[in-house]
py3Dmol code that shows the C-alpha trace and the ligand (Angstrom):
import py3Dmol

protein = """\
ATOM      1  CA  MET A   1       7.887   1.183   7.736  1.00  0.00           C
ATOM      2  CA  THR A   2       7.032   0.691  11.397  1.00  0.00           C
ATOM      3  CA  ILE A   3       4.268   2.843  12.797  1.00  0.00           C
ATOM      4  CA  HIS A   4       4.105   3.656  16.499  1.00  0.00           C
ATOM      5  CA  THR A   5       2.208   6.932  16.342  1.00  0.00           C
ATOM      6  CA  LEU A   6      -0.421   8.033  13.823  1.00  0.00           C
ATOM      7  CA  ALA A   7      -1.785  11.566  13.446  1.00  0.00           C
ATOM      8  CA  VAL A   8      -5.119  12.548  11.925  1.00  0.00           C
ATOM      9  CA  LEU A   9      -6.366  15.942  10.765  1.00  0.00           C
ATOM     10  CA  THR A  10      -9.355  17.478   8.993  1.00  0.00           C
ATOM     11  CA  HIS A  11      -8.581  20.315   6.588  1.00  0.00           C
ATOM     12  CA  GLY A  12     -10.612  22.775   4.520  1.00  0.00           C
ATOM     13  CA  GLU A  13     -14.402  22.943   4.609  1.00  0.00           C
ATOM     14  CA  ASP A  14     -16.013  20.768   7.281  1.00  0.00           C
ATOM     15  CA  GLY A  15     -18.742  18.276   6.449  1.00  0.00           C
ATOM     16  CA  PRO A  16     -21.045  15.800   8.198  1.00  0.00           C
ATOM     17  CA  GLY A  17     -19.341  12.433   8.637  1.00  0.00           C
ATOM     18  CA  MET A  18     -15.830  13.758   9.290  1.00  0.00           C
ATOM     19  CA  ASN A  19     -16.185  12.841  12.970  1.00  0.00           C
ATOM     20  CA  ALA A  20     -17.106   9.274  12.031  1.00  0.00           C
ATOM     21  CA  ALA A  21     -13.893   9.104   9.995  1.00  0.00           C
ATOM     22  CA  ILE A  22     -11.727  10.462  12.857  1.00  0.00           C
ATOM     23  CA  ARG A  23     -13.291   7.955  15.241  1.00  0.00           C
ATOM     24  CA  ALA A  24     -12.667   5.041  12.866  1.00  0.00           C
ATOM     25  CA  VAL A  25      -9.048   6.111  12.308  1.00  0.00           C
ATOM     26  CA  VAL A  26      -8.341   6.292  16.043  1.00  0.00           C
ATOM     27  CA  ARG A  27     -10.048   3.018  16.912  1.00  0.00           C
ATOM     28  CA  MET A  28      -8.431   1.134  14.029  1.00  0.00           C
ATOM     29  CA  ALA A  29      -5.045   2.592  14.987  1.00  0.00           C
ATOM     30  CA  THR A  30      -5.586   1.386  18.564  1.00  0.00           C
ATOM     31  CA  HIS A  31      -6.454  -2.037  17.148  1.00  0.00           C
ATOM     32  CA  GLU A  32      -3.097  -2.003  15.317  1.00  0.00           C
ATOM     33  CA  GLY A  33      -1.356  -1.159  18.604  1.00  0.00           C
ATOM     34  CA  TRP A  34      -0.514   2.410  17.556  1.00  0.00           C
ATOM     35  CA  GLN A  35      -0.829   5.664  19.497  1.00  0.00           C
ATOM     36  CA  SER A  36      -2.955   8.422  17.937  1.00  0.00           C
ATOM     37  CA  ARG A  37      -2.673  12.190  17.848  1.00  0.00           C
ATOM     38  CA  GLY A  38      -5.283  14.608  16.580  1.00  0.00           C
ATOM     39  CA  VAL A  39      -4.114  17.787  14.871  1.00  0.00           C
ATOM     40  CA  ARG A  40      -6.350  20.786  15.491  1.00  0.00           C
ATOM     41  CA  ARG A  41      -7.325  23.213  12.677  1.00  0.00           C
ATOM     42  CA  GLY A  42      -5.970  21.242   9.712  1.00  0.00           C
ATOM     43  CA  PHE A  43      -2.649  22.290   8.182  1.00  0.00           C
ATOM     44  CA  ALA A  44      -2.759  25.638  10.003  1.00  0.00           C
ATOM     45  CA  GLY A  45      -2.779  23.761  13.319  1.00  0.00           C
ATOM     46  CA  LEU A  46      -0.111  21.362  12.070  1.00  0.00           C
ATOM     47  CA  LEU A  47       2.218  24.276  11.278  1.00  0.00           C
ATOM     48  CA  ALA A  48       1.552  25.649  14.773  1.00  0.00           C
ATOM     49  CA  GLY A  49       2.170  22.243  16.398  1.00  0.00           C
ATOM     50  CA  GLU A  50      -1.380  21.856  17.770  1.00  0.00           C
ATOM     51  CA  PHE A  51      -1.466  18.151  18.636  1.00  0.00           C
ATOM     52  CA  VAL A  52      -3.811  16.402  21.074  1.00  0.00           C
ATOM     53  CA  PRO A  53      -3.516  12.769  22.213  1.00  0.00           C
ATOM     54  CA  LEU A  54      -6.507  10.714  21.066  1.00  0.00           C
ATOM     55  CA  GLY A  55      -7.493   7.373  22.559  1.00  0.00           C
ATOM     56  CA  THR A  56     -10.571   5.239  22.024  1.00  0.00           C
ATOM     57  CA  ARG A  57     -12.514   7.043  24.796  1.00  0.00           C
ATOM     58  CA  ASP A  58     -11.629  10.477  23.380  1.00  0.00           C
ATOM     59  CA  VAL A  59     -13.562   9.680  20.210  1.00  0.00           C
ATOM     60  CA  SER A  60     -16.710   8.555  22.028  1.00  0.00           C
ATOM     61  CA  GLY A  61     -19.954  10.385  21.373  1.00  0.00           C
ATOM     62  CA  MET A  62     -18.897  11.908  18.080  1.00  0.00           C
ATOM     63  CA  ILE A  63     -20.163   9.609  15.311  1.00  0.00           C
ATOM     64  CA  GLU A  64     -23.537  11.371  15.498  1.00  0.00           C
ATOM     65  CA  ARG A  65     -22.136  14.926  15.529  1.00  0.00           C
ATOM     66  CA  GLY A  66     -21.880  17.276  12.538  1.00  0.00           C
ATOM     67  CA  GLY A  67     -18.797  19.339  11.713  1.00  0.00           C
ATOM     68  CA  THR A  68     -15.416  18.092  12.888  1.00  0.00           C
ATOM     69  CA  ARG A  69     -14.343  17.901  16.498  1.00  0.00           C
ATOM     70  CA  LEU A  70     -10.726  18.584  15.508  1.00  0.00           C
ATOM     71  CA  GLY A  71     -11.707  21.802  13.721  1.00  0.00           C
ATOM     72  CA  THR A  72     -10.459  22.728  10.269  1.00  0.00           C
ATOM     73  CA  GLY A  73      -8.239  25.460   8.939  1.00  0.00           C
ATOM     74  CA  GLU A  74      -7.520  27.284   5.735  1.00  0.00           C
ATOM     75  CA  GLY A  75      -4.136  27.586   4.047  1.00  0.00           C
ATOM     76  CA  GLN A  76      -2.176  25.164   1.959  1.00  0.00           C
ATOM     77  CA  LEU A  77       1.119  23.326   2.274  1.00  0.00           C
ATOM     78  CA  ASP A  78       2.153  24.902  -0.996  1.00  0.00           C
ATOM     79  CA  THR A  79       5.737  26.007  -0.394  1.00  0.00           C
ATOM     80  CA  PRO A  80       8.834  23.915   0.413  1.00  0.00           C
ATOM     81  CA  LEU A  81       9.218  25.977   3.588  1.00  0.00           C
ATOM     82  CA  ARG A  82       5.727  25.081   4.850  1.00  0.00           C
ATOM     83  CA  VAL A  83       6.191  21.411   3.991  1.00  0.00           C
ATOM     84  CA  ARG A  84       9.510  21.424   5.857  1.00  0.00           C
ATOM     85  CA  GLU A  85       7.898  23.107   8.880  1.00  0.00           C
ATOM     86  CA  ALA A  86       5.027  20.605   8.869  1.00  0.00           C
ATOM     87  CA  LEU A  87       7.487  17.689   8.744  1.00  0.00           C
ATOM     88  CA  ARG A  88       9.440  19.201  11.639  1.00  0.00           C
ATOM     89  CA  ARG A  89       6.247  19.431  13.730  1.00  0.00           C
ATOM     90  CA  LEU A  90       5.337  15.824  12.915  1.00  0.00           C
ATOM     91  CA  ASN A  91       8.851  14.650  13.815  1.00  0.00           C
ATOM     92  CA  GLU A  92       8.825  16.612  17.104  1.00  0.00           C
ATOM     93  CA  GLU A  93       5.655  14.726  18.016  1.00  0.00           C
ATOM     94  CA  ALA A  94       7.231  11.409  16.889  1.00  0.00           C
ATOM     95  CA  VAL A  95       4.452  10.915  14.337  1.00  0.00           C
ATOM     96  CA  ASP A  96       5.212   8.115  11.860  1.00  0.00           C
ATOM     97  CA  ALA A  97       2.160   8.397   9.596  1.00  0.00           C
ATOM     98  CA  LEU A  98      -0.714  10.770   8.883  1.00  0.00           C
ATOM     99  CA  VAL A  99      -4.345  10.513   7.765  1.00  0.00           C
ATOM    100  CA  VAL A 100      -5.633  13.647   6.029  1.00  0.00           C
ATOM    101  CA  ILE A 101      -9.425  14.071   5.789  1.00  0.00           C
ATOM    102  CA  GLY A 102     -10.918  16.728   3.516  1.00  0.00           C
ATOM    103  CA  GLY A 103     -11.320  18.002  -0.022  1.00  0.00           C
ATOM    104  CA  ARG A 104      -8.871  18.561  -2.866  1.00  0.00           C
ATOM    105  CA  GLU A 105      -6.764  21.076  -0.943  1.00  0.00           C
ATOM    106  CA  ALA A 106      -6.340  18.533   1.848  1.00  0.00           C
ATOM    107  CA  MET A 107      -5.296  15.904  -0.710  1.00  0.00           C
ATOM    108  CA  ALA A 108      -2.760  18.376  -2.179  1.00  0.00           C
ATOM    109  CA  GLY A 109      -1.190  18.936   1.244  1.00  0.00           C
ATOM    110  CA  GLY A 110      -1.126  15.187   1.848  1.00  0.00           C
ATOM    111  CA  ALA A 111       0.566  14.673  -1.525  1.00  0.00           C
ATOM    112  CA  ALA A 112       3.249  17.251  -0.652  1.00  0.00           C
ATOM    113  CA  LEU A 113       3.981  15.623   2.715  1.00  0.00           C
ATOM    114  CA  SER A 114       4.031  12.176   1.185  1.00  0.00           C
ATOM    115  CA  ALA A 115       6.447  13.315  -1.541  1.00  0.00           C
ATOM    116  CA  ALA A 116       8.664  14.670   1.256  1.00  0.00           C
ATOM    117  CA  GLY A 117       8.805  11.237   2.907  1.00  0.00           C
ATOM    118  CA  MET A 118       5.924  11.169   5.423  1.00  0.00           C
ATOM    119  CA  PRO A 119       3.578   8.177   4.993  1.00  0.00           C
ATOM    120  CA  VAL A 120       0.154   9.725   4.263  1.00  0.00           C
ATOM    121  CA  VAL A 121      -3.247   8.356   3.282  1.00  0.00           C
ATOM    122  CA  GLY A 122      -6.130  10.676   2.334  1.00  0.00           C
ATOM    123  CA  VAL A 123      -9.862  10.356   2.994  1.00  0.00           C
ATOM    124  CA  PRO A 124     -12.207  12.368   0.720  1.00  0.00           C
ATOM    125  CA  ALA A 125     -14.717  14.608   2.524  1.00  0.00           C
ATOM    126  CA  CYS A 126     -16.398  17.503   0.729  1.00  0.00           C
ATOM    127  CA  ILE A 127     -20.088  18.194   0.216  1.00  0.00           C
ATOM    128  CA  ASP A 128     -19.361  19.445  -3.329  1.00  0.00           C
ATOM    129  CA  ASN A 129     -18.611  15.833  -4.437  1.00  0.00           C
ATOM    130  CA  ASP A 130     -15.988  17.098  -6.874  1.00  0.00           C
ATOM    131  CA  ILE A 131     -13.244  14.615  -5.865  1.00  0.00           C
ATOM    132  CA  VAL A 132     -12.183  11.894  -8.318  1.00  0.00           C
ATOM    133  CA  GLY A 133     -11.615   8.324  -7.113  1.00  0.00           C
ATOM    134  CA  THR A 134     -14.803   7.937  -5.082  1.00  0.00           C
ATOM    135  CA  ASP A 135     -18.483   7.770  -6.010  1.00  0.00           C
ATOM    136  CA  ARG A 136     -19.390   9.976  -3.059  1.00  0.00           C
ATOM    137  CA  ALA A 137     -17.235  12.006  -0.717  1.00  0.00           C
ATOM    138  CA  ILE A 138     -18.073  12.083   2.993  1.00  0.00           C
ATOM    139  CA  GLY A 139     -20.785  14.680   3.680  1.00  0.00           C
ATOM    140  CA  VAL A 140     -22.482  14.652   0.282  1.00  0.00           C
ATOM    141  CA  ASP A 141     -25.448  12.499   1.251  1.00  0.00           C
ATOM    142  CA  THR A 142     -26.307  14.555   4.329  1.00  0.00           C
ATOM    143  CA  ALA A 143     -25.886  17.869   2.470  1.00  0.00           C
ATOM    144  CA  LEU A 144     -28.063  16.551  -0.343  1.00  0.00           C
ATOM    145  CA  ASN A 145     -30.824  15.550   2.059  1.00  0.00           C
ATOM    146  CA  THR A 146     -30.628  18.918   3.819  1.00  0.00           C
ATOM    147  CA  ALA A 147     -31.045  20.668   0.463  1.00  0.00           C
ATOM    148  CA  LEU A 148     -33.925  18.342  -0.469  1.00  0.00           C
ATOM    149  CA  ASP A 149     -35.726  19.035   2.780  1.00  0.00           C
ATOM    150  CA  ALA A 150     -35.404  22.769   2.103  1.00  0.00           C
ATOM    151  CA  LEU A 151     -36.608  22.454  -1.505  1.00  0.00           C
ATOM    152  CA  ASP A 152     -39.580  20.286  -0.516  1.00  0.00           C
ATOM    153  CA  ARG A 153     -40.641  23.013   1.912  1.00  0.00           C
ATOM    154  CA  ILE A 154     -40.123  25.698  -0.704  1.00  0.00           C
ATOM    155  CA  ARG A 155     -42.186  23.765  -3.236  1.00  0.00           C
ATOM    156  CA  ASP A 156     -45.137  23.685  -0.807  1.00  0.00           C
ATOM    157  CA  THR A 157     -45.267  27.444  -0.642  1.00  0.00           C
ATOM    158  CA  ALA A 158     -44.289  27.962  -4.297  1.00  0.00           C
ATOM    159  CA  SER A 159     -47.176  25.733  -5.475  1.00  0.00           C
ATOM    160  CA  SER A 160     -49.639  27.380  -3.152  1.00  0.00           C
ATOM    161  CA  GLN A 161     -48.767  30.826  -4.476  1.00  0.00           C
ATOM    162  CA  GLN A 162     -47.859  29.820  -8.056  1.00  0.00           C
ATOM    163  CA  GLU A 163     -44.348  31.229  -7.803  1.00  0.00           C
ATOM    164  CA  ALA A 164     -40.822  30.521  -8.972  1.00  0.00           C
ATOM    165  CA  PHE A 165     -37.840  30.087  -6.639  1.00  0.00           C
ATOM    166  CA  VAL A 166     -34.188  30.304  -7.538  1.00  0.00           C
ATOM    167  CA  ALA A 167     -32.341  28.133  -4.997  1.00  0.00           C
ATOM    168  CA  GLU A 168     -28.566  28.438  -4.723  1.00  0.00           C
ATOM    169  CA  ILE A 169     -26.881  25.140  -3.809  1.00  0.00           C
ATOM    170  CA  ALA A 170     -23.256  24.737  -2.605  1.00  0.00           C
ATOM    171  CA  GLY A 171     -20.582  24.175  -5.209  1.00  0.00           C
ATOM    172  CA  ARG A 172     -18.208  27.027  -5.954  1.00  0.00           C
ATOM    173  CA  GLN A 173     -16.505  25.174  -8.780  1.00  0.00           C
ATOM    174  CA  SER A 174     -18.702  22.199  -9.422  1.00  0.00           C
ATOM    175  CA  GLY A 175     -22.351  21.418 -10.114  1.00  0.00           C
ATOM    176  CA  HIS A 176     -22.417  17.872  -8.693  1.00  0.00           C
ATOM    177  CA  LEU A 177     -24.401  18.654  -5.551  1.00  0.00           C
ATOM    178  CA  ALA A 178     -26.744  20.946  -7.508  1.00  0.00           C
ATOM    179  CA  LEU A 179     -27.353  18.198 -10.084  1.00  0.00           C
ATOM    180  CA  LEU A 180     -28.144  15.580  -7.430  1.00  0.00           C
ATOM    181  CA  THR A 181     -30.430  18.062  -5.686  1.00  0.00           C
ATOM    182  CA  ALA A 182     -32.234  19.081  -8.882  1.00  0.00           C
ATOM    183  CA  VAL A 183     -32.894  15.477  -9.936  1.00  0.00           C
ATOM    184  CA  ALA A 184     -34.065  14.331  -6.500  1.00  0.00           C
ATOM    185  CA  ALA A 185     -36.176  17.460  -5.906  1.00  0.00           C
ATOM    186  CA  GLY A 186     -37.748  17.367  -9.362  1.00  0.00           C
ATOM    187  CA  ALA A 187     -36.572  20.898 -10.151  1.00  0.00           C
ATOM    188  CA  GLU A 188     -37.689  22.489 -13.399  1.00  0.00           C
ATOM    189  CA  VAL A 189     -34.352  24.146 -14.258  1.00  0.00           C
ATOM    190  CA  LEU A 190     -30.711  23.421 -13.342  1.00  0.00           C
ATOM    191  CA  CYS A 191     -27.776  25.814 -13.820  1.00  0.00           C
ATOM    192  CA  VAL A 192     -24.207  24.629 -13.166  1.00  0.00           C
ATOM    193  CA  PRO A 193     -20.735  26.147 -13.611  1.00  0.00           C
ATOM    194  CA  GLU A 194     -19.873  23.429 -16.138  1.00  0.00           C
ATOM    195  CA  GLN A 195     -22.549  24.564 -18.611  1.00  0.00           C
ATOM    196  CA  PRO A 196     -22.862  28.151 -19.883  1.00  0.00           C
ATOM    197  CA  TYR A 197     -26.328  29.693 -19.756  1.00  0.00           C
ATOM    198  CA  THR A 198     -28.060  33.071 -20.070  1.00  0.00           C
ATOM    199  CA  CYS A 199     -30.876  34.621 -18.039  1.00  0.00           C
ATOM    200  CA  GLN A 200     -32.871  34.849 -21.275  1.00  0.00           C
ATOM    201  CA  GLU A 201     -32.637  31.073 -21.814  1.00  0.00           C
ATOM    202  CA  VAL A 202     -33.809  30.382 -18.272  1.00  0.00           C
ATOM    203  CA  ALA A 203     -36.638  32.921 -18.640  1.00  0.00           C
ATOM    204  CA  GLU A 204     -37.802  30.966 -21.694  1.00  0.00           C
ATOM    205  CA  GLN A 205     -37.661  27.676 -19.746  1.00  0.00           C
ATOM    206  CA  VAL A 206     -39.656  29.192 -16.874  1.00  0.00           C
ATOM    207  CA  SER A 207     -42.195  30.637 -19.275  1.00  0.00           C
ATOM    208  CA  ALA A 208     -42.523  27.244 -21.014  1.00  0.00           C
ATOM    209  CA  ALA A 209     -43.126  25.591 -17.619  1.00  0.00           C
ATOM    210  CA  TYR A 210     -45.834  28.162 -16.886  1.00  0.00           C
ATOM    211  CA  VAL A 211     -47.492  27.473 -20.256  1.00  0.00           C
ATOM    212  CA  ARG A 212     -47.365  23.687 -19.582  1.00  0.00           C
ATOM    213  CA  GLY A 213     -49.467  24.385 -16.510  1.00  0.00           C
ATOM    214  CA  LYS A 214     -46.852  24.013 -13.791  1.00  0.00           C
ATOM    215  CA  GLN A 215     -48.019  25.426 -10.469  1.00  0.00           C
ATOM    216  CA  HIS A 216     -44.507  26.364  -9.411  1.00  0.00           C
ATOM    217  CA  CYS A 217     -41.022  26.538 -10.861  1.00  0.00           C
ATOM    218  CA  LEU A 218     -37.924  25.429  -8.938  1.00  0.00           C
ATOM    219  CA  ILE A 219     -34.655  26.656 -10.436  1.00  0.00           C
ATOM    220  CA  VAL A 220     -31.575  25.048  -8.869  1.00  0.00           C
ATOM    221  CA  VAL A 221     -28.383  27.051  -9.371  1.00  0.00           C
ATOM    222  CA  ALA A 222     -24.939  25.904  -8.222  1.00  0.00           C
ATOM    223  CA  GLU A 223     -23.015  28.537  -6.269  1.00  0.00           C
ATOM    224  CA  GLY A 224     -20.340  28.799  -8.962  1.00  0.00           C
ATOM    225  CA  ALA A 225     -22.717  29.120 -11.946  1.00  0.00           C
ATOM    226  CA  ARG A 226     -22.603  32.398 -13.859  1.00  0.00           C
ATOM    227  CA  PRO A 227     -24.786  34.456 -14.041  1.00  0.00           C
ATOM    228  CA  SER A 228     -25.151  33.864 -10.285  1.00  0.00           C
ATOM    229  CA  ALA A 229     -28.357  32.771  -8.567  1.00  0.00           C
ATOM    230  CA  ALA A 230     -28.909  36.339  -7.323  1.00  0.00           C
ATOM    231  CA  GLU A 231     -28.417  37.817 -10.806  1.00  0.00           C
ATOM    232  CA  LEU A 232     -30.738  35.233 -12.310  1.00  0.00           C
ATOM    233  CA  ALA A 233     -33.467  35.791  -9.705  1.00  0.00           C
ATOM    234  CA  ALA A 234     -33.293  39.557 -10.272  1.00  0.00           C
ATOM    235  CA  ALA A 235     -33.471  39.121 -14.049  1.00  0.00           C
ATOM    236  CA  LEU A 236     -36.486  36.775 -13.800  1.00  0.00           C
ATOM    237  CA  GLU A 237     -38.296  39.078 -11.382  1.00  0.00           C
ATOM    238  CA  ALA A 238     -37.672  41.979 -13.758  1.00  0.00           C
ATOM    239  CA  CYS A 239     -39.617  40.142 -16.485  1.00  0.00           C
ATOM    240  CA  ARG A 240     -42.319  38.705 -14.227  1.00  0.00           C
ATOM    241  CA  GLU A 241     -45.108  39.331 -16.772  1.00  0.00           C
ATOM    242  CA  GLU A 242     -43.243  37.512 -19.554  1.00  0.00           C
ATOM    243  CA  VAL A 243     -42.311  34.414 -17.493  1.00  0.00           C
ATOM    244  CA  GLY A 244     -45.667  34.092 -15.737  1.00  0.00           C
ATOM    245  CA  PHE A 245     -44.359  33.589 -12.191  1.00  0.00           C
ATOM    246  CA  ALA A 246     -43.060  35.976  -9.545  1.00  0.00           C
ATOM    247  CA  THR A 247     -39.545  34.891  -8.558  1.00  0.00           C
ATOM    248  CA  HIS A 248     -37.873  34.625  -5.142  1.00  0.00           C
ATOM    249  CA  LEU A 249     -34.282  33.841  -4.250  1.00  0.00           C
ATOM    250  CA  ILE A 250     -33.092  31.483  -1.530  1.00  0.00           C
ATOM    251  CA  ILE A 251     -29.439  30.775  -0.767  1.00  0.00           C
ATOM    252  CA  LEU A 252     -28.990  27.598   1.259  1.00  0.00           C
ATOM    253  CA  GLY A 253     -25.279  28.292   1.857  1.00  0.00           C
ATOM    254  CA  HIS A 254     -23.633  26.861   4.952  1.00  0.00           C
ATOM    255  CA  LEU A 255     -26.895  25.270   6.150  1.00  0.00           C
ATOM    256  CA  GLN A 256     -25.958  22.392   3.853  1.00  0.00           C
ATOM    257  CA  ARG A 257     -22.634  21.845   5.617  1.00  0.00           C
ATOM    258  CA  GLY A 258     -23.944  21.484   9.156  1.00  0.00           C
ATOM    259  CA  GLY A 259     -26.190  19.029  10.948  1.00  0.00           C
ATOM    260  CA  ALA A 260     -25.981  15.463  12.185  1.00  0.00           C
ATOM    261  CA  PRO A 261     -24.596  13.081   9.552  1.00  0.00           C
ATOM    262  CA  LEU A 262     -27.161  10.715   8.058  1.00  0.00           C
ATOM    263  CA  ALA A 263     -26.536   6.964   8.163  1.00  0.00           C
ATOM    264  CA  GLN A 264     -24.800   6.889   4.777  1.00  0.00           C
ATOM    265  CA  ASP A 265     -22.178   9.437   5.871  1.00  0.00           C
ATOM    266  CA  ARG A 266     -21.627   7.637   9.172  1.00  0.00           C
ATOM    267  CA  PHE A 267     -20.964   4.416   7.239  1.00  0.00           C
ATOM    268  CA  LEU A 268     -18.817   6.134   4.617  1.00  0.00           C
ATOM    269  CA  GLY A 269     -16.759   7.996   7.228  1.00  0.00           C
ATOM    270  CA  THR A 270     -16.324   4.769   9.176  1.00  0.00           C
ATOM    271  CA  ASP A 271     -15.428   2.646   6.119  1.00  0.00           C
ATOM    272  CA  LEU A 272     -12.958   5.124   4.658  1.00  0.00           C
ATOM    273  CA  GLY A 273     -11.358   6.034   7.998  1.00  0.00           C
ATOM    274  CA  ALA A 274     -10.815   2.335   8.726  1.00  0.00           C
ATOM    275  CA  ALA A 275      -9.582   1.668   5.178  1.00  0.00           C
ATOM    276  CA  ALA A 276      -7.012   4.467   5.508  1.00  0.00           C
ATOM    277  CA  VAL A 277      -5.464   2.793   8.565  1.00  0.00           C
ATOM    278  CA  VAL A 278      -5.495  -0.616   6.872  1.00  0.00           C
ATOM    279  CA  ARG A 279      -3.657   0.852   3.855  1.00  0.00           C
ATOM    280  CA  LEU A 280      -1.008   2.440   6.089  1.00  0.00           C
ATOM    281  CA  ALA A 281      -0.598  -0.842   7.976  1.00  0.00           C
ATOM    282  CA  GLN A 282      -0.023  -2.523   4.586  1.00  0.00           C
ATOM    283  CA  GLY A 283       2.752  -0.042   3.889  1.00  0.00           C
ATOM    284  CA  GLN A 284       0.864   2.090   1.378  1.00  0.00           C
ATOM    285  CA  SER A 285       1.318   5.860   1.221  1.00  0.00           C
ATOM    286  CA  GLY A 286       0.588   8.775  -1.100  1.00  0.00           C
ATOM    287  CA  VAL A 287      -2.905   7.536  -1.886  1.00  0.00           C
ATOM    288  CA  MET A 288      -6.499   8.514  -1.186  1.00  0.00           C
ATOM    289  CA  VAL A 289      -9.003   5.776  -0.334  1.00  0.00           C
ATOM    290  CA  GLY A 290     -12.442   6.035  -1.916  1.00  0.00           C
ATOM    291  CA  LEU A 291     -15.443   3.807  -2.548  1.00  0.00           C
ATOM    292  CA  VAL A 292     -16.284   2.998  -6.166  1.00  0.00           C
ATOM    293  CA  ASP A 293     -19.260   0.671  -6.750  1.00  0.00           C
ATOM    294  CA  GLY A 294     -19.054  -0.257  -3.072  1.00  0.00           C
ATOM    295  CA  VAL A 295     -15.423  -1.377  -3.293  1.00  0.00           C
ATOM    296  CA  PRO A 296     -12.530   0.494  -1.595  1.00  0.00           C
ATOM    297  CA  VAL A 297     -10.096   1.786  -4.218  1.00  0.00           C
ATOM    298  CA  THR A 298      -7.001   3.977  -4.041  1.00  0.00           C
ATOM    299  CA  THR A 299      -6.089   6.978  -6.178  1.00  0.00           C
ATOM    300  CA  PRO A 300      -2.739   8.807  -6.001  1.00  0.00           C
ATOM    301  CA  LEU A 301      -3.128  11.848  -3.742  1.00  0.00           C
ATOM    302  CA  ALA A 302      -1.564  14.064  -6.409  1.00  0.00           C
ATOM    303  CA  GLU A 303      -4.229  12.932  -8.903  1.00  0.00           C
ATOM    304  CA  ALA A 304      -7.080  13.493  -6.434  1.00  0.00           C
ATOM    305  CA  ALA A 305      -5.708  16.984  -5.762  1.00  0.00           C
ATOM    306  CA  ALA A 306      -5.160  17.960  -9.383  1.00  0.00           C
ATOM    307  CA  GLN A 307      -8.331  16.745 -11.063  1.00  0.00           C
ATOM    308  CA  SER A 308     -11.879  17.861 -10.481  1.00  0.00           C
ATOM    309  CA  ARG A 309     -14.538  15.234 -11.037  1.00  0.00           C
ATOM    310  CA  VAL A 310     -16.237  15.752 -14.397  1.00  0.00           C
ATOM    311  CA  LEU A 311     -19.981  16.286 -14.636  1.00  0.00           C
ATOM    312  CA  GLU A 312     -21.222  13.864 -17.268  1.00  0.00           C
ATOM    313  CA  PRO A 313     -23.209  15.641 -20.046  1.00  0.00           C
ATOM    314  CA  GLU A 314     -25.711  12.724 -20.088  1.00  0.00           C
ATOM    315  CA  GLN A 315     -26.574  13.450 -16.460  1.00  0.00           C
ATOM    316  CA  LEU A 316     -27.419  17.053 -17.379  1.00  0.00           C
ATOM    317  CA  VAL A 317     -29.549  15.882 -20.309  1.00  0.00           C
ATOM    318  CA  MET A 318     -31.389  13.445 -18.036  1.00  0.00           C
ATOM    319  CA  ALA A 319     -32.036  16.144 -15.419  1.00  0.00           C
ATOM    320  CA  ASP A 320     -33.424  18.397 -18.162  1.00  0.00           C
ATOM    321  CA  THR A 321     -35.590  15.653 -19.693  1.00  0.00           C
ATOM    322  CA  LEU A 322     -37.113  14.647 -16.376  1.00  0.00           C
ATOM    323  CA  ALA A 323     -37.909  18.265 -15.527  1.00  0.00           C
ATOM    324  CA  ARG A 324     -40.572  18.461 -18.232  1.00  0.00           C
TER     325      ARG A 324
END
"""
ligand_1 = """\
16
LIG
O -16.947 22.863 0.022
C -18.210 23.137 0.457
C -18.598 24.579 0.248
O -19.900 24.690 0.673
C -18.442 25.081 -1.179
O -19.450 24.706 -2.031
C -18.380 26.545 -0.945
O -17.831 27.223 -2.010
C -17.560 26.643 0.281
O -17.826 25.463 1.012
C -17.820 27.842 1.079
O -17.095 27.748 2.254
P -16.434 28.988 2.976
O -17.478 30.026 3.079
O -16.035 28.415 4.280
O -15.306 29.402 2.107
"""
view = py3Dmol.view(width=600, height=400)
view.addModel(protein, "pdb")
view.setStyle({"model": 0}, {"cartoon": {"style": "trace"}})
view.addModel(ligand_1, "xyz")
view.setStyle({"model": 1}, {"stick": {}})
view.zoomTo()
view.show()
């Protein structure tokens, strides 16, 4: 396959480091002698034909910026009609290959386009870290540090007032970011969607922490855990006398998605964006590039889209053991 023009898009939830990946894609494409186009608003923008020319100067001053300069959009390429329309838009723009940056939905769209004949390489970016085929997705490290900064501040006030805090961490379907946050913050309790729990069990853990002489109790709850963080905080507050601490709720929400990318996400975005172009130049397509043990590896896009990364039970046991 000969590539003259490459397009790049960011789809789904934004994350810090996506801009570094766009920049690396465009500059590596220029190095290969290719033209570049940016697609605004992910697959939604692709279906509407929203292309912008991108040269090396157009991607200046963005490696340090959070979010994604191309914008993202919702909506999937999940019908033959949409895939056909997307291909038509790419052909109208004379695009020969595409780099798709985002989470599992982005990889699914990339897989559909690749199966329909468009050369596509995916780059994993999602603060939830639920994508297989890479140790970390772009954005995870910055989101983790944002959550840690918040929890360190909360601990200061929680210790001073001998209180408990339920902190909701991003992760609608996965507890990876919550687990990393709980371990690094030294939280007393962790609740994730992958592991069933009851408010009664957590109340007993909080009470045990109080009896052990803890001055505070940090309870990290992933967004997708059930009961939810709000339900848990209400249940704990309702039995304040029994657990020993008053309980507050804090939802970090989209705060974790924004902000300047930390060094690790700038490197990861740069490495994976560059690797995506190298793979396309080698004639590869239908794969996602990730970093495993520091080495770039590829995973079929369809696999990256279909599977959610598993939370290892040993990691949960370790988090629980260290919380004592
Ligand atoms: O993917 C990151 C994330 O923060 C998820 O954990 C969360 O479910 C989702 O984004 C929320 O995004 P939105 O409000 O844009 O749907």
